[in-house]
N, C-alpha and C positions, 0 to 999 in steps of 0.2 A: 312211180316206178313199180311195176308188178312182176312177180315171178310166178310162172304157171306150173302147177302140179298135174301131171298127165296120168299117173298110175292110180287106178281105183281098185284096190284090194284091201281086205281086212287087215287091220294092224296086228291081229293075233298071229297071222302067218309070218309076220316080220320079226318074230321073237327068236329066230334062229341064232341071233347073237348070244343068247343065253347059254348056248352050248359051250362057248369058250369060258364063260364065267364058271359054269359047273365043273369043267375040267380043271380049271385053275384052282378052284376051291378044294376039290378032292385031292389033288396031288400035293398041295401045300399044307393041308390041315395037319397031317402027321408031323411034318418037319417043324411047323410053327409051334405046335404043342410041346415038342421035344426041346426046342430052343427056349421057350418061355419057362419050362420047368427047370432046365439047367440054369438059366439066368436067375430064377427066383431062389434056388438053393444056394447059388454063389453069393447073392446079395445077403442072405440071412447069415451065412457062415463068415465070409470075409469082412463084410461091412460091420457085422455085429462085433467082431473082435476089434476092429478099428475104432468103433464108437466107444467101446470099453476103455481102450488105451487113451482116447481123448478125454474121457471122464476122469480117469485116474490122474492125467496130467493137470486137469483143472483143479482136482482136489489138492494136489501139491501146490499149485499156484495160490489157492485160497489160503493155505497155511502161511505162505510167504507174505501175501498181502496183509493178513491179519497180524503177522509179526511186525510189519512196518507200521500198522496202526497202533500196536502196543507201544512201540518205541516213540512214535510221534505223540501219543497221548501222555506218556510220561513227561515229555518236554513241554507240550502245549499247556497242560494243566498243572505244571509245577509252580507252586506259589512263590518259591524263592526266585525262580527265573522271571516270573511275572513282575515281582517287586523290583528286581534289579533293572530289567529292561525299561519298565515304566519310569523309574527314577532317572536312568540315564537319558531317556528321551525327553523328559520334562525339564531336567536340570543340566542338559549337555553343555551349555555355555557357562554355567555357574560352577560346575565341579572342577576341581583342580586335576592335574594330571594323575596325581597319586590316588585321589578318590575314584577317578574314572577307572584307573587300573585295578583298584581293589574291587570295584563292582564287577568288572569283567572277569576277574579271577574267581569271584563267587559263582558266576555263571559257569565257568570252566570246571569248577569243582563239582557242580551238579551234573555235568555232562561227561565227566571222566569215565564213569562206568559204561556209558554208551559205546565208547570206543572198543571196549572188550566184548560187550554183548552183541554188537552189530558189525561184524567184520565185512559185511556186504556194503557198508557205507564208505564211499570214496572221499566225500567231504560233506560238511554240515555248516549251515549258515543260519543266523538269527538276525532278523531285521526288525526295526520299529516301523510304524505306519508311514513314516516319511521316506523310507528306503535306506535308512542308515544302518549299516551292519555293525552289530555289537559282539558277534561271535563268529569266528571262522576257524574251522579245524580241517586240515588236510589229513584225512585218516591214512591215506596211502599215497605214495609218490607216483601215482599213475596218471593223474589229471592235474590240470592247472586251474587256478581260481576262475569262478564264473565271470564272464565278460559283462559289460553293461548291457549289451544287446540281449544276452541270455537272460539277465535279470529282468529286463523289460518284458520279454516274452512270458516269463513266469508270472510277473505281476499282472499282465493283461489276462492270463488264463485264470487267475484267482479272482478277478473282478466280480464275476457272477457266482462265485462259490459261497456256500453258507457254512463252511467249516470242515467239509470232507476233504480227503486228500485229492489233489488234482495231479494227474500224471501226464508226462510228456517225454518223448524220446528226442535226444539231441546228440550231436557230435561236438565234443569240446576238445580244445588243444591238449595234447599229451606228448611228453618228451620221450617216452619209451616206445611209442608205437611207430612203425615204419612210415605209416601214412601221415603222421603228425597229429592225428585225431583219434579219439576213442569214443565209441558209441556207449552212451550211458542212459539210464532212466532217471528223470528228475521228478521227485514227489514233493509237493508243497501244500501247505494249508495255513489258514489263519490261526493265530494264537489267541484263544479266548480268555478274557478276564473273568474274575469271579462273578461280576455283576452281569455278564453276558455279552459285553462288547468286545471288539477286537483290540488287542494292544500290540500286535506284531505279526511277523510272518516267518514261518519255518520252511527252509529249503533243504532237502536231502538229495544228494547226488549218489545214486545207487549203481553198483556194478550190474550191467545188463544181464550177465549170466546168472545172477541170483534169481531173476524172475523167469528167464527163458530156458534154462537148462533142463527143466522138467518136461518140456514138450517139444524140444528140438528133434528128438528121435522120431516122433510121429509124422513129421514132415519130410523125413529122409526118403531116399529112393528116387526113381525117375520122375523128375518134374514135381516132386512133393513140395508143398508150401505150408506155412503156418502164418495165420493172421490173428493178432490179439487186439481186441477193441476194449477201451476202458468203459466206465460207467456212463460216459457221455457219448457213447457210440463213435468215438474217434479212434482211428488206427494208432495203436501204441507201439506195436512191433510187428515186423514181418521179416522173414529170412530171404525174401526175394524182392524184386522191384515193386515199389508202391503202386505202379500203374496196374499191376495184376489184380489189385484189390477192387478195381472198379466193377460194379455189378454185384458185389457181395452184400449190399445193403439189405436185400430181401431176407438174409439170414438173421438180421438183427431184430428178432421178434420177441425176445425175452423168453424163449423156450428152446429146448433141444430139437434139432432137425437134421435131416440128411437128404442128399440128392445126388443122383448120377447125371453128369452133364457132358456132352460132347463139345469139345473146343478144337476146331480144325480136324486134324487127323488123330487126336488124342482124346481118350475118354477118362474123365476124372470122377472120383467119388469125393464129395464134399460132406464134411461132418461139422455141425455147429453145436457147441456145448455152452450153455448159459449158466452162470453161477448166481443163485439168488442171495448168496451171502455177501459177495463183493461186487455184484452187478457187472462183472466182466463177461465178455463173449469170446470164446476161442474157436476160430474157424480153421480147419485143416483140410488138405486135399491130398489124394494119392492117385497115381496113374493106374488105370485098369486096362489099358489098351492091349497089353500082351496077353491078358487072360480072355478079353472079349474077342480077340482074333480067332481063337479056337472055337468059341461059341458061334461066331459069325459064319463059320464054314457050313454049319447045318442050315442056317437061314439062307445063305447064298445058293446052296444046292437046290433048296425048295423054290427059290425065285427063278433060277434058270429053268427048272422043269416046268414051272408055271408059264414062263415066257414061251417055251417050246410048244406047250399045249395051246396057248393062245394063237401062235403062228399057224399050227395045223388047223385049228378051228376056223381061223380067218380065211385060209385057203379054201376050205370046204364051202364057206359062205359065198366066196367070190365065184366059185365054179357053179353053185346051185342057184344063185340069185343075182344075175348080172346087174339088173336095174332095181333090185329090191330096196336099196337104201337111198335111191336118188332123191325122194322127197325130203328125207332127213338131211341130206347134204345141202339141199336148197335152203332148208331152215338154218343150218349152221352158217352157210354163206351169208344169209341175210343178217344173222346175228353179228358176224364179223364186220359187215358194212355198218351196222348200227354202232358197233364199238368204235369205228373210225369217225363217228360223228354224223353219219347220214341217217338222221332220225325220221326222214320222210319215207324210208323204205317200208313197203307193205307186201304181204304174201297173199296171192289169190288162191284160195283153197277150193279144190274141186272134189273133195271126198267128204264122206259123212262119218268116217271112223275117228279113232283117237287122234290121228295126225291132223285131221281137219279141225278138231277142237284146239290142238296146239297152235295151228296157223291162225285161227281166230283170236286166241289168247295173245299170241305174239303181236298181232295188229293192235289190239287194245292196249297192250303194254307199251308199244312204241309210241302210241298217241299220248298215253299218260306220262311217259318219261319226257316227251318233248315239252309238254305243258309244265311239268315239274322243274325241268332245267331252267325254263324262263323265270319261274318263281324263285328258285334257289339262287340264280345269278343275280337277280335284283336284291335278294336278301343279303347275299354276301357283300355286295357293294355297300349296302346300308351298314352292315356290321363293321366293315373296314373303316368307313367314315366315322362311325361311333368310336371305334378303337383309337383312331388318330386324335379325335377330340378329347378322349379320356387321357391319352398320353400328354397332349398339350396342356390339359388342365392340371396334370401332376407336376409339370415343370415349374409353374409359377410358385406354388407353395414351397417346393424344395429350394428354389432360388431365393425366396424370401427368408427361409430358415438359414441358409448359408450367409445371406447378407446380414441378418441379425447377429449371427455369430461374429462376423467381422466387426460389426459396430460395437458389440460388447467389449472386445479386446481393445478397440481404439479408445473407448471411454475409460476403460480400466487403466490403460497406460497414460491417459491424460489426467489421472487422479480425480475422476468424477465417479466415485463408487455408487452413489445413489442412482444416477442415470444408468450406469453399467448394470447394476442389479435389476433395475426395471427391465432393461432389454434382455437380460439373462432369463428372467421369469417368463417374458413373452416368448423367447426362443424355446424354452423348455415346454411351454404349453403348446406351441405350434408343432414341435417335434412329436409330442405325445399324440396329437390329433392326426398326424400323418402315418402312425403305425398301422399295420395290417389289422383289419377288423377281427380276424380269428386269433390274433396273438393274445396270450393269457395276460390278464390284468388283475391285480389284487386291489383290495380296498385301500391298502397303504399307498399304492401308486396313485390311485384316484384322488385320495385326500391331498397328496402332495401337489397334484395339478390344481386342485381347488385353492390351495394356499398360494400358488403362483397367480391364479386369477385374482385373489383378494389383494395381493401386493400391487397388481396393476390398477385395480380399482382405487386403492388407497392413494396411489400417486396422482390420480386425476380428479378425484372427488374433492370439492371445496370443503365439505363438511365431513369430519372424521366419523368413523363407525367402529363399533366393537364387535369383532368376530371371534367366536370360540369354537374350537373343534375338539371333541372328546370322543375317544373310541376305546373300548375294552381291548386288552392285549390279545384275547383269544379270537378276535374277529379280524385282526389286521391282515392275515394271509388268506382271507376268503376271496374267491374269485368273483369278479363283478364285470359287467359290461363297460367297455371303454366310453368315457365321457357321458356317463349316466347322471352324475350329480351336477355337472357344470350348468346345464340348462336350468335346473331348479334354483341353483344359487344365483344365476344371472337374473332370473325372474324377480328375485328380491330387490335387486338394484334398479331394474327397469320399471317395476310396478309398485312393489311394497314401499320402497323408500323415495318414491318419486316426489311426493309432497311433504316428506318429513325432512326437517332442517337440522334436527339435533337428536341426540340420544338414540342413534340407530344401533340396534343390537341384532346380530345374526348368530345363531347357535346351531352347530351340527353335532349330532350325537349318533353313535353306532354301538350296538350291543346285541347280544344273543338273547332271543326270547323263544322258548320252546324249540322248535326245529327251524326257526327263521333267523336270518340276519336282518335286524330292524335298523333302519336309518331314519333319523328325524331331522328335518331342516326347518327351524323355527325363526320367525322374524317378528318384530314389534311394529310392523308397518301399518298401512291403511286398511289391510284386511279386505275381505270380499263377502258379498251376500251369498245366501244359499243358492239363489238362482245363478249367480256368476260361477260358483263352484260346479254346479251341475252342467252349466253350459260348456266350460272348457274341458270337462271330463267326458262329454258326450261323444260317441263314436263318429257322428256326422258333423263334428265341430269344424267350422271353417272360419278362419280369422286372419288377422294380419301376421306377417312373418315373425315379428317379435313376440307374438302371443302363442306360438306353437310349441314352446318348450315342454310344457306339461303333456300335451298331446303326443309329442315325439317320444317321451319317456314311457307313456302308457302303451303305445304301440309296440315299442321294443320289448317291454316286459311281457306283453301278451304273445308276441311272436317267438321269443326265445324261451320263456319259462312256462307261460300258461298258468292256469289256476293250480294251487291257491295263492300264488304270488301276485302281488297287486300294489297299487298306489292309492293312497287315501289322502284327502285334504280336509283339514279342520280349520275353519276361518269364520270370523265375524267382522263386520265393519268397525273400523277403528280399534280392533282388538288383536290385530296381527294374524299371521297365518302359520300353520304347522303342516308340513307335508310328511306323511308316513310311508316309508317304503318297506315292503316285506319281500325279501329276496332269499334264495336258497343259500345254504351254508356250504357251498362247494369250495373245495380247497382248504377247508378248516381241518387242521391236523388233530384236533381233539375229537373228531367224529369217530 
């Protein structure tokens, strides 16, 4: 299909359309500069005041949060409370009613002053690690005790906590509220023993107004809103529908920011204030529509003048150049046909000017696009098939994990703890291997999975073995790649202990040396010759599947870390093997 161009004139003579652009630019330049200047001054004045108000509200919130930390620290690290709750938890069935009452009175005596120092507390609870409540105080007759559902939510939120206060907002029954419920803030944390472990759980029900009254005013006005996010970037409070908080995640950057945004017919100014002290983020918005309407008048006037200028220039072009733009129209028509899927369209160019070059370029582009569509179509089909296969491959491991979970409980209920624990170890190892590759993993978690693997080996091997795992405390929280140690441990059982019938010893050591996290995996197995060590560490190594463990670890270290991090093997025939891993100290709090 060919479209013919009949006009043969220079393309320079066709630039009359530039008249409308020049007129539009000249008329609107002054109005646009005035509008931008006015808008800039407004943003600096009004938004600056609003940001300062938000920062002051955050400072007040910091004081209130720090006050709650002071109160909780007094309770959590109180040696008398620790002693009483630990004794009640350990001897709950042996203590008489009088002894138990005495212990609880001792706890109440320690907390009596808290009632006077913290009027914002509506109620206070102290639980042991089994969920048994040993202290409950209803500070004010405004709320009812926590329900089991509320307790379960609090316990679930604390599961991943390391000792900081965990915050959540809930509505709990209240006899004095018309609605029958009262919005409160619940702050909870683990209670730490002197040796560092947890011995209980502290739950404080706080009057919501204690935290929110300092910044409610900044969200007042037309469609004003306040959103408070805790240290885990979870929405803790809002004075409007929670649905309005969608899309605000971009403000949770750990720094102060602000932005003007149009939402429908309303313009809002958003201010985000981040506290480095308490790690909370306060996002507030205020409506600016009524102020922008006056500024918009200047811009609208300039736009109307520009449109009028374009209309007059367009009329002039029509009168002066009846068929001036016909070749360009043909080009646009061909492009529309190409957009509809007719990629066989071609333009027959009869000129040697710039439009002729455009016609030739269009033909070349159409030919290239047609070829690319064929390639992309085939590629997309392949990608979809690969995606389907990947999804199908994910179903089997997850089904197996769920099946093992069910099998564990069945064996447990049938009083077969040995088999149940074996299934549980296999289930944990499978669940760990199904986690996302980018998910953070620590040396502590990696060694736990190695222990699960060793339990499984101990259950199936006829000859017992001695496995020792030793790691210094300052390296337990170092980040490490997922399943980096398991292939090396597996090699010991597959190769090193293959011919060994007794006295099998496997030792894993982890410690800090200079700026490295060093991990050693040592066995007393059959060992290897120097040629064998060089062979399995060679970049072009090709071997059986069960011999690729070391090579897999080598490649992952090179891809993720690079030099100077490495893997080294020290081995001699009949003298055992020691694998040395040198990894970065990422995630080490002592750094």
